C-alpha positions as CSV (number, residue, x, y, z in Angstrom):
1,M,1.1,30.3,-5.1
2,E,3.6,30.2,-2.2
3,E,7.3,30.6,-3.2
4,L,9.9,28.0,-2.0
5,N,12.9,29.3,-0.1
6,T,15.8,27.5,-1.8
7,E,18.5,28.6,0.6
8,T,18.5,25.1,2.0
9,K,16.7,22.0,0.9
10,S,16.1,21.0,4.5
11,K,13.8,24.0,5.1
12,K,10.3,22.9,5.9
13,L,7.5,24.1,3.6
14,V,4.9,26.3,5.2
15,I,1.7,24.9,3.8
16,P,-1.8,24.3,5.3
17,Y,-3.0,20.8,5.8
18,Q,-6.1,21.0,8.0
19,R,-9.6,20.4,6.6
20,T,-11.6,23.6,6.0
21,C,-15.0,22.0,5.4
22,E,-17.7,21.4,7.9
23,C,-18.1,17.6,7.3
24,P,-18.5,15.2,10.2
25,E,-15.2,14.0,11.6
26,N,-15.8,10.4,10.5
27,H,-16.4,11.2,6.8
28,I,-13.5,10.5,4.5
29,N,-14.5,13.1,1.9
30,C,-16.9,15.9,1.1
31,L,-19.0,14.0,-1.4
32,T,-22.7,13.7,-1.4
33,P,-24.3,10.2,-1.4
34,K,-25.2,10.6,-5.1
35,E,-21.6,11.6,-5.9
36,W,-20.2,8.7,-3.8
37,I,-22.2,6.0,-5.5
38,K,-20.8,7.0,-8.9
39,S,-17.4,5.9,-7.7
40,Q,-18.4,2.5,-6.5
41,I,-18.1,0.9,-9.9
42,G,-14.6,-0.6,-10.2
43,V,-14.0,0.3,-13.8
44,W,-13.5,4.0,-14.5
45,Q,-13.3,6.0,-17.7
46,F,-11.9,9.6,-18.1
47,Y,-11.8,12.2,-20.9
48,Y,-9.1,14.7,-21.5
49,E,-9.8,18.4,-21.5
50,K,-8.1,21.4,-23.1
51,R,-5.9,22.0,-20.0
52,D,-4.5,18.4,-20.2
53,I,-1.0,17.9,-21.5
54,R,-1.1,15.5,-24.5
55,D,2.1,16.5,-26.2
56,K,4.7,13.7,-25.6
57,K,7.4,16.2,-26.3
58,L,6.4,18.1,-23.1
59,H,6.0,14.9,-21.0
60,P,6.0,11.3,-22.1
61,A,3.4,9.9,-19.7
62,T,0.5,12.0,-18.3
63,F,-2.8,11.1,-16.9
64,P,-6.0,13.2,-17.2
65,I,-6.9,16.0,-14.7
66,A,-10.2,14.1,-14.3
67,L,-8.4,11.1,-12.9
68,A,-6.5,13.1,-10.3
69,R,-9.7,15.1,-9.5
70,K,-11.7,11.9,-8.8
71,C,-9.1,10.4,-6.5
72,I,-8.6,13.7,-4.6
73,E,-12.4,14.1,-4.1
74,L,-12.7,10.5,-2.9
75,F,-9.9,10.5,-0.3
76,T,-9.6,14.1,1.0
77,H,-11.6,17.0,2.4
78,K,-11.2,20.6,1.4
79,G,-8.1,22.1,2.8
80,E,-6.3,18.9,3.4
81,L,-2.8,18.2,2.0
82,V,-2.2,16.2,-1.2
83,L,1.3,15.0,-2.2
84,D,2.6,13.8,-5.6
85,P,6.2,12.4,-5.3
86,F,6.7,12.3,-9.1
87,V,4.6,15.3,-10.2
88,G,5.8,15.4,-13.8
89,S,3.7,17.9,-15.7
90,G,1.7,19.0,-12.6
91,T,-1.7,17.4,-13.3
92,T,-2.2,16.5,-9.6
93,L,-1.4,20.1,-8.5
94,V,-3.9,21.5,-11.1
95,A,-6.6,19.1,-9.9
96,A,-5.9,20.0,-6.3
97,K,-6.2,23.7,-7.1
98,D,-9.5,23.1,-8.8
99,L,-10.8,21.4,-5.7
100,N,-9.4,23.8,-3.1
101,R,-6.9,21.3,-1.7
102,N,-3.4,22.2,-0.7
103,A,-0.8,20.2,-2.6
104,V,3.0,19.6,-3.0
105,G,4.7,17.9,-6.0
106,F,8.3,16.9,-6.4
107,D,10.3,16.1,-9.6
108,L,13.9,15.8,-10.6
109,N,13.4,17.5,-13.9
110,E,13.6,21.3,-13.8
111,R,11.7,21.5,-17.1
112,Y,8.7,19.7,-15.6
113,I,8.7,21.9,-12.6
114,A,8.6,25.0,-14.9
115,L,5.7,23.4,-16.7
116,C,3.9,22.8,-13.4
117,N,4.3,26.4,-12.4
118,E,3.1,27.6,-15.8
119,R,-0.1,25.5,-15.5
120,L,-0.7,26.6,-11.9
121,A,-0.5,30.3,-12.9
122,Q,-3.6,29.9,-15.0
123,H,-6.9,31.2,-13.6
124,S,-8.7,29.1,-11.0
125,V,-12.0,29.7,-9.2
126,F,-10.4,29.1,-5.8
127,D,-7.6,31.2,-4.2
128,E,-7.8,29.7,-0.7
129,S,-5.4,26.8,-1.2
130,T,-1.6,26.5,-1.9
131,Q,0.1,24.4,-4.5
132,I,3.9,24.1,-4.6
133,A,6.1,22.4,-7.2
134,V,9.6,21.5,-5.9
135,N,12.6,20.5,-8.0
136,D,14.1,17.8,-5.9
137,D,14.4,14.0,-5.5
138,A,11.4,12.3,-4.0
139,R,13.8,10.6,-1.6
140,N,14.2,14.0,0.1
141,I,10.5,14.7,0.7
142,K,10.7,14.2,4.5
143,E,13.0,17.2,4.7
144,Y,10.2,19.5,3.4
145,L,7.1,18.2,5.1
146,D,6.2,17.7,8.8
147,E,5.1,14.2,9.8
148,N,1.4,13.4,9.9
149,T,0.3,16.2,7.6
150,V,-0.3,14.4,4.2
151,K,-3.8,13.0,3.8
152,L,-3.4,11.6,0.2
153,V,-0.4,10.6,-1.8
154,I,-1.3,10.2,-5.5
155,T,1.0,9.7,-8.5
156,S,1.8,7.8,-11.6
157,P,5.4,6.7,-10.9
158,P,8.1,6.2,-13.5
159,Y,8.1,2.7,-15.0
160,A,11.1,0.7,-13.8
161,N,13.4,1.1,-16.9
162,L,10.6,0.0,-19.3
163,L,10.3,3.4,-21.1
164,N,14.0,3.2,-21.8
165,R,13.6,1.6,-25.2
166,K,12.5,2.6,-28.7
167,R,8.7,2.7,-29.2
168,K,7.4,0.3,-31.8
169,N,3.7,1.1,-31.4
170,K,2.7,-2.5,-32.0
171,S,-0.7,-1.9,-30.4
172,R,-1.6,0.6,-33.1
173,R,-2.5,0.0,-36.7
174,G,-2.2,1.7,-40.1
175,E,-0.9,5.2,-40.2
176,Y,-1.4,5.6,-36.4
177,R,1.6,3.3,-35.8
178,K,4.3,5.5,-37.3
179,N,3.3,8.6,-35.3
180,D,5.5,11.1,-33.5
181,Q,6.4,8.5,-30.9
182,Y,7.5,5.8,-33.3
183,N,11.1,4.6,-32.9
184,K,11.8,7.1,-30.1
185,I,12.9,6.6,-26.5
186,E,10.6,8.4,-24.2
187,Q,12.5,8.0,-20.9
188,Y,12.0,10.8,-18.4
189,S,15.7,11.2,-18.0
190,Q,19.0,9.3,-17.7
191,D,19.6,10.7,-14.2
192,K,20.9,7.9,-12.0
193,R,18.5,9.0,-9.3
194,D,15.5,8.5,-11.7
195,L,13.5,5.5,-10.7
196,G,12.7,5.0,-14.4
197,T,16.3,3.8,-14.9
198,L,16.0,0.9,-12.4
199,E,15.3,-2.8,-12.8
200,L,11.9,-3.9,-11.3
201,K,13.1,-5.3,-8.0
202,E,15.2,-2.3,-7.1
203,Y,12.5,0.0,-8.4
204,A,9.8,-1.5,-6.1
205,H,12.2,-1.3,-3.2
206,E,12.9,2.4,-3.8
207,I,9.2,3.2,-4.1
208,A,8.6,1.6,-0.7
209,Q,11.4,3.5,0.9
210,I,10.1,6.8,-0.5
211,Y,6.5,6.1,0.6
212,E,7.3,4.6,4.1
213,K,6.7,7.6,6.2
214,L,5.0,10.1,3.9
215,L,1.4,9.6,5.1
216,R,-0.4,10.4,8.3
217,D,-2.3,7.6,10.0
218,K,-5.4,6.6,8.1
219,G,-4.2,8.5,5.1
220,H,-4.7,7.2,1.6
221,C,-2.4,6.3,-1.2
222,V,-3.3,6.0,-4.9
223,I,-0.9,4.8,-7.5
224,N,-1.7,4.8,-11.3
225,V,0.4,2.2,-13.1
226,A,0.3,-0.1,-16.1
227,D,2.0,-3.5,-16.5
228,M,4.2,-3.8,-19.6
229,W,5.5,-6.4,-22.0
230,W,9.3,-6.9,-22.3
231,E,10.7,-9.5,-24.7
232,N,7.4,-11.4,-24.9
233,E,7.0,-11.5,-21.1
234,R,4.4,-9.6,-19.0
235,I,6.1,-7.4,-16.3
236,P,3.6,-7.2,-13.4
237,I,4.5,-3.8,-12.1
238,H,1.3,-3.4,-10.2
239,I,2.0,-6.6,-8.2
240,A,5.5,-5.5,-7.4
241,I,4.2,-2.2,-6.0
242,I,1.5,-3.8,-3.9
243,E,4.0,-6.2,-2.3
244,A,6.6,-3.5,-1.7
245,L,4.2,-1.1,0.0
246,E,2.6,-3.8,2.2
247,K,6.1,-4.4,3.6
248,V,6.3,-0.8,4.9
249,G,2.9,-0.6,6.6
250,F,0.4,0.1,3.8
251,K,-2.8,-1.9,3.6
252,F,-3.9,-2.7,0.1
253,R,-7.6,-1.9,-0.3
254,N,-8.7,-1.7,-4.0
255,I,-7.7,-2.0,-7.6
256,I,-9.7,0.1,-10.0
257,I,-9.4,-0.5,-13.7
258,W,-8.9,2.6,-15.8
259,D,-10.6,1.6,-19.0
260,R,-8.8,3.7,-21.7
261,T,-10.7,2.3,-24.7
262,N,-12.6,5.6,-25.1
263,I,-9.4,7.5,-25.8
264,V,-7.3,4.9,-27.7
265,N,-7.1,5.4,-31.5
266,R,-7.0,2.6,-34.0
267,I,-6.2,-0.4,-31.9
268,G,-4.0,-2.9,-33.7
269,I,-4.5,-6.7,-33.8
270,F,-1.7,-7.3,-31.2
271,G,-0.5,-10.9,-31.0
272,W,-2.8,-12.3,-33.7
273,P,-3.0,-15.1,-34.5
274,S,-0.8,-17.1,-32.2
275,N,-0.1,-15.1,-29.1
276,Y,-3.0,-13.7,-27.0
277,I,-2.0,-10.5,-25.2
278,T,-4.1,-7.9,-23.5
279,M,-2.8,-4.5,-24.5
280,G,-1.6,-2.2,-21.8
281,T,-2.7,0.8,-24.0
282,T,-6.4,-0.1,-23.4
283,F,-6.3,-0.2,-19.5
284,E,-4.2,0.7,-16.5
285,Y,-4.5,0.1,-12.8
286,I,-5.4,2.6,-10.1
287,I,-4.2,1.0,-6.8
288,H,-5.6,2.2,-3.5
289,F,-3.9,1.7,-0.1
290,I,-4.5,3.1,3.4
291,K,-1.9,3.6,6.1
292,N,-2.4,2.2,9.6
293,D,-6.1,1.3,9.3
294,S,-6.1,-0.5,12.7
């Protein structure tokens, strides 16, 4: 893995971004027709593997390596550059390494960057690609990367001040409710730069400003996000993100439902008998955008 020169944060990263496969120019990925068709169904399920981070003490909100791998395979070729602006535990970088894609991830939290590097140091089949974890604000990404080099931006962004409250685990039942997360605040940080400390309107605006010039033309953007409930109201985070990114030149293409019922334990009877609510623990959104598709 290539080391970052930290003498100045404005120094550009030296990282490859050109495809190394022999696919036709007009193909958007290296998948075979049989592999492609498996991704056409708009409801996806994933399973965690041993390398996944499941310990909430290490990171409060992670997605499976399998999710990142599927998106990277769909929207990039081998050798192209993947970016995660809120890299967290480094799942995107691990998936990119598995697939021989170059990748960069940014995070404010030094502890998360250390966790990224620890995971990247583990054995991989491929040694031809570079993955770099950078401890810096996503607002500074443009100082590190040249324009028109990123083919895919993929992340699960912090959730607009909605993790900054005690967990009550109302969607779980029995002994599963009072688990290690019960009655704890699982915010990423209280850093004023952290998007997870912002109200929804300001949060969506900041997301759009960060993303505005990250992608090259016809590049792809994938955001994994869940709506949440706050004081008996649904907070439509996915709609706020779609509207914000459309204002800065992204074209909304698809919503895929991440069906999480195969990994959720002991679902509670949430809202019964007088208030019907679909639980965010059982599904999340995977939103797909493309940049300058004209």
